[in-house]
N, C-alpha and C positions, 0 to 999 in steps of 0.2 A: 843778420849776424848778431849773436848774443853780445850785449854791451854790459860789461861788468862794472863800469865806472860809477853808475848810480849806487850800486851796492857798496863799493869801496868808499864812496864819499860819506855815506852814513856811518860805516864802520870807523872811518878816520875821525869823524866828529866824536864818536863814543870813546875812542882811544884817547883823544884829547881830554875828554871829561874824566876818564880814569886817571890820567896823569895829573890832572888838577887836584883830584881827591887825595892823591898821595901826600899832599901838603899836611893833611891832618895827622897821620901817624908820624910824619917828620917832626911836627910841633910837639907831639907827645914824647918822642925820644929826646928832642932838644930840651924839654923840661926836666928830663932825668939827668941830663948833663954828663952822659957817659960816651958820647960820640957815635951812638947808633944812628943818629939822624942822617949821617952821610949816606947810609944805604938807600934811604928814600929820596935823598937829593939826586943821587945818580940814577935811580930807577925812574924818578919823575922826569928828569931831563931826557932820558932815552925814549920814554913813552910819549912825551910831548913832541919830541923831534919826529919820530916816525908817524905819529898821528897827524902832525902838521903837514908833513910831506904828502901823505895819502890824501888828506882833505884838500889841499891846494891843487894837487895834480888832477883831481877829479871834480873840481868845483864847477858848478853850472850844468852838470850832466844829468841831474835828477829832476829837472824842471817839469818834465812831462809825466812824472809819477813813475811807479814801478809796475812792471809786468808781473804775471803770476810766477814765472820762473825766477825773476829777480827777487820777488818777495820770499819764495821758498829758500833761495840761496842766502838772502840776508838773515832770515830767521835762524838758520844753522850757523852761518859764518860768524855772527856776533858772539855766539857761545864758544867759538874756537879762538877767535882773535883776542878777546878780552882776557881769558885765562893765560894766554901766552905772555902778555905784558903784566898781568897780575901776579905771575910767578916770579918776576924779577926780584922783588924784595926777599923772597924765600931763598933764592940762589945766592944773593949778595950778602944777606944778613946773618944773624947769629945762629940760624938754624943749620947752616952749612950742609944743605942738601944739594943733590945733583938736579939736572933738568927734569928727569922723570918724576922725582918726588915733588919738586916745586910745581910742576904742571898739574900733577895729581891734586895737590893741596888747593891750588887756585881753581881748578875745575870743580872740585868738591865744594869749594866756597861759593862760587858763582852759580852753580846749579842747586845750591842750598842742600846738598846731600849730607854733608857733615862728617863724612869719613875722613880720618886724618892719618898722616904718616909721621906726624911730629910727636915727640915725647919730651919730657922735661919742660912742659908748658909753664909750670909754676915759676921757672927761673928765666923765661924768655923776656926780652925787652918789651916794654909796653907798646911800642910802635908796631911790632909784629903781631901782637895779640889784637890790637885795635884794627890792623889791616885785615886780619881774618874776619873780624866782625863786620867791617865795612864791605868786604867782598860779598858776604852773605846778605847784608842789607840791600846792596845794589841788586844782587841776583833775585831777591824776593820781590822787589817792586818791578824788576824787569820781567819776571815771569807772569805777573799780573797783566801787564800790557800785552805780552805775547798771547796769553790765554783769552783776553778780551778783544783783541784787535786782529792779530794775524791768524791764529788757528781757526776762528769762525770763518774768516775770509777764504782760507785755504781748504776749508771743508775737511778738516783733519779730526779723526776720532770721534765724530758726532758732535764736535764743538759748534757746528753751524746752528744747532738748535737754540743757542744763546745769541744768535746774531741780532735779533730784534731787540734784545735787552740792552745792547750797548748804545752807541751814539751814531745816528744816521748822518753820514757825511758824503753821501753820493758815491760810496765805494772808493774814495781816495784814501789809500792806506796811511800814508805818513801824516796828513792833517788829522786823520782820525786818531792816530796814536798820540799826537800832541794834545788833542782835546781830552782824551781819556786820561792821559798821564797827569795833566793839570787838575783833573777832577778828583783823582784818587790819591795824588801825592800828599795833599793836606791831611787826608784821613790816615794814610800810612804814617806820616810824621806824627800826627796826634796820638796814634796808638803807641808809637815808639816812645814818645815823651811820657805818656801815662804809665807805660811799663817801667821806664827808668825811675820815675818818682815812686812807684810801688816797690821796686827793688830797694831803693834808698830807705824807704820806710821799714823794710825788713832787716836793715842793718848792713847791707852791702856798701862797699866803698863806692864813691862816684864813678871810678874807672870801671869796676866790675859791673856796676848797675848799667852803665852805658853800653858796654860791649855785650852783656847778656841780653839787654833789651834789643839790640841789633839782631842777635841770633835767635831770639825768641819770636819776635814779630815776623821775621823772615822765615820762620820754621826751619832754620838752618841747623842749629845744634852745636856749633863750635863753642867751646867753653875755654876759660882761661886757666884751667887746671886739669892735670892728668886724671883726676877723679871725676871729671865732667861736673855734673850738677850735684854730685855727692858731697862736695865741699860745703854746700849749703843744705839746710834742712828746715823743717817746720813751715812757717809762713811763706817763705820764698818759693817752696814747691807749689803751694796753692796759687800764688801769684802767677808763676810760670804756667801752670795748667790753664788758668783763665785766659791768659793772653795767647797761648798756643791755640786754644779753641777759637778765640776771636779772629786770629790770623788765618784759620782754616775755613772761615765762612766767606761767601762770595762778596767781594769788595763792591760790586755794583749795587748790592743791597744797602751798603753803608751810604753810597751816593744817593740812593733813593730815600734813605732814612733822613738824611740831613736836608732833603728837599721835601719835607713834610709828608712823608709816607711812613708813619710809625710802625705799620704792620708788614713792611716789605720783607724783613728778615724772616719772620716766623711764618709767612705765607709761602715761603720757599720750601718745597718738599725735600730738597737736598738737606737743608738745615735741620728740619725736623727729624729726618732719618739719621743724620750724623749725630745729633745730640742724643737721640734715643739709643743708638748703638753704643755710644760712650757710656751712658748710664748703665746699660745691661752688662757690658764688658767689665766695667769697674766693680759692679756688684759681684759678678762671678769671681773675679780675681781677688777681691778683698775677702770674700767668703772662703776661698781656697787658702789664702794666707793665714787666716785665723784658725781654720780647721786643721791645716797641715803643720804650720809652724807656730811657735810661741809668740805671735804678733799681738800687740795691743790693738783693739779695734780701730782706734784713731790712726795709728801707724799703718795698719793694713790699708785703710781707706786712702790715706795720703800717698803711700807708695804705689798703690794700684792706680789711683787717679793720675798721678804724675806720669808714670811710665806708660800707661795705656794711651793717654793723650799724646805723649811724646812720640810714640811709635806710629800711632794711627795718623797723626798730622804730618808725619815725616820729619819731625824736628830732630829726633835722634839723641836728645839728652838721655843720660842715665843717672839715676840717683842711687841705685844699688846694682849689684851684679845679679841680674835676674836669671842668670844661667843656673843658679842654685835653687831656683823655685820649683824644680821638677819638670818632667817631660811634658805634662799637660799644659802648663802655663807657657813653657818655651814654644810649643807648637802653636798655642793661641797667639803669642806675640808675632810669630812668623806669618800667620794668616792675616792678622789685622794690619800688618805692614803693607799688604797687597790691596788693602781697601782704599785708604787715603781719605782726604778731605773733600771739600766742595770745589767745583769748577770755578775759575775766576778768583781763586785765593792763592796764598803763597804755599799752600799744601801741595803735596805731590802724589805719586802713585797712580792707581787706575782711576780713582775718583768715584764718588757716590752715585752721580747721575748715570754713569755707564752701567752700573749694576742695576739701577732702577729700570733703565731702558731694556736691558737684557732680560730681566724678570718679566717685564711687560710683554716683550716679544714672545717669550716662552708661554706665557699665559694665553696670549692670542692664538698661538699655534695649537695648544691643547684644546682650546674651545673649538677650533676649526676641525680638529680630529673628532671631537665629540659630536659636532653639528656641521657636517660637510657643506650643507647648503646655506649656512648662516653667513652673515657679513659682519666681521669683527675688525675693528680698527684700533691699533695700538695708540694709546694716549699718554701724554706726559703733562702733568699739572693741568689736565682738562683740555689740552691742545692736541690735535691730531699730529702724530709723528709720521712723516713720510718715509718712504722706502730708502731714500738716499741716506737719511740719518741713521736708520737701523743698520743698513749695510755698512756704513762707516764705523759704527760701534762694534759690530761683529768682526769687521776687519781688524779693528784695534785689538780686540781680545785675542784673535788668532795670531797676529803679529807679536803681541806681547808674550804669549805662551811659547811660540816658536823661538823668539829671540831669547827668552829666559832659558829654554832648553839648550840652545846652541851655546849661549854664553857659559852656562854651567859646565857643559862638556869641555869647552875650550879652556876654562879655568882648571878643570881636573887634569887636562893634558899637560898643563904646566907643572904638575906635581902636587897640587893642593889636594887635601883630603876631601871626602864627600860633603861634610857639613860646611866646611869653609867655601867650597866651590858653589854649592847651591845657595847658601845664605849670602855669599858675596855677590852672586849674580842678582839675587832678589834685592839686596840693599842698594846696588848700583842702579838697576832699572827703575826701582820705586823711589830712589833718592831718599833713603831712610837715614843712613848713617852707619850705626854699628851693625855687624852681622851676628852670627852665632858661633859658638865655640870658644876655645881658649885664646886663639890668636886674634881674631877680628871681632870678638864679642864685646860686650859693654865694658869689660875690664881690660881690653887690649886695644891695638890699633893695627893699621895696615902696613906699618914700616917693614915688617919681616917678609912681605911677599916679594917674589921675584919681579923684575921689570916687565916681563911679558904679561904677567897677571895684572900688574898695575895699568898697563896700556889697555888691556881688555876692559878693566873696570872704568877707566876714563871714557872709553867708547860707550860703555853701558850707561854711565852717568849722563852723557850728552844726549843720547837718543831717548833715554827715559825722561829727561827733563823736557824735551821737545816733542813728547807724545809719539815717539817712534816713527810714525808714518811720514812726518815732515822731513825727517832725515833720510829715510830709505827712498823717498821719491827722487832724491837727487841722483841716485845711482841707477835709474831706469832710463833706457834709451828713448822710450816713447815719451817720457816727460819732456825731454829736451827737444824732441821733434815737434811738440805741440805748438 
């Protein structure tokens, strides 16, 4: 019989942690002296109560470790349970939104998607703004652990190819997660502090610098202003671009770097490909801006760099309304959003390594067609890639395309126009943030969508963040029979 208690025990602990973190925005509101702190006091009490009840009632049930089914269920359930409690401050606070909008905002935060249903951000209490940043910061470090521990173990989407690069703990999932978390947390915090200091040097207030550092390093994209990052310009855009790139690189390489392997990062083919793509795309975009619009070369370079990096890393900041840049650049932005960053980073979307493996698989098949009697073996960074990994990657692409198509159709059936439906599906599955068009584009938000469309996008954000297959596996009868 399937035992859900070990899963519930871990979720209960994480809910308790979430409730404890609510003290930070409570203090921020308390410092303002306008009474908004009560929202987080109530939210924290409810979260701590339910987290405590779940933890105590299931205590001692996970001593034997987790089975495969329990691990799959835990991986998905965490990203459902935490947004439920993370939504409480939005429901009780000055945002005055209903459950659907509050859950949408919390899910967007924890999955680091960055789509928002809130407007009037400039006038919201600091506690709410800080809470949005905290949700994304937590989600950023959380997805690194998922990508480095759970997904390789679950053999999802070809992630098992990175299994040997993590930490060998004899297959014990939770001890492994603890070890990896402690190894990367200091790096994650160090990047956040460095980003904060750099923003301060650019003239941001301490509060803006802190919140934007949270949402930059997590590649989340929530901003404190309706104009997104357009409120800032010049040096701050360069700083954001640098840290978005750093956050989109594999964190295991940083661990190796601090352990006396100075060439770890640039020996990674993902990193080289990612940086090369950014350089090429920024050049193309900047050239187009100078040629088509009256942009100064430095302005064109800065806007191209910032917005290309923001979309490709899945951060979703916008410094300008690029919907006015013409159809070619709009289509380019749509495509690069489906590329993503490196595996084992806070970046999202399909990821660089999957495209590399897909191209390698195609190359081998073409060589077999040309030389039927030849023996050709697909390789990744010099290592032989087995059929299981290739099959997993191909399955991921198929599921992504099919899910993208179905989600687009479902959104269209709710009454949305073609551009909103297609770009909404893409931005949810790839966890990018803004879509295209006047309504959900960089100058708009998702508040005007109907509730059915919002639920569909919530579902899209969840399965996109967890690499699709990890969620769909839960709905197969054969999986539970295993």
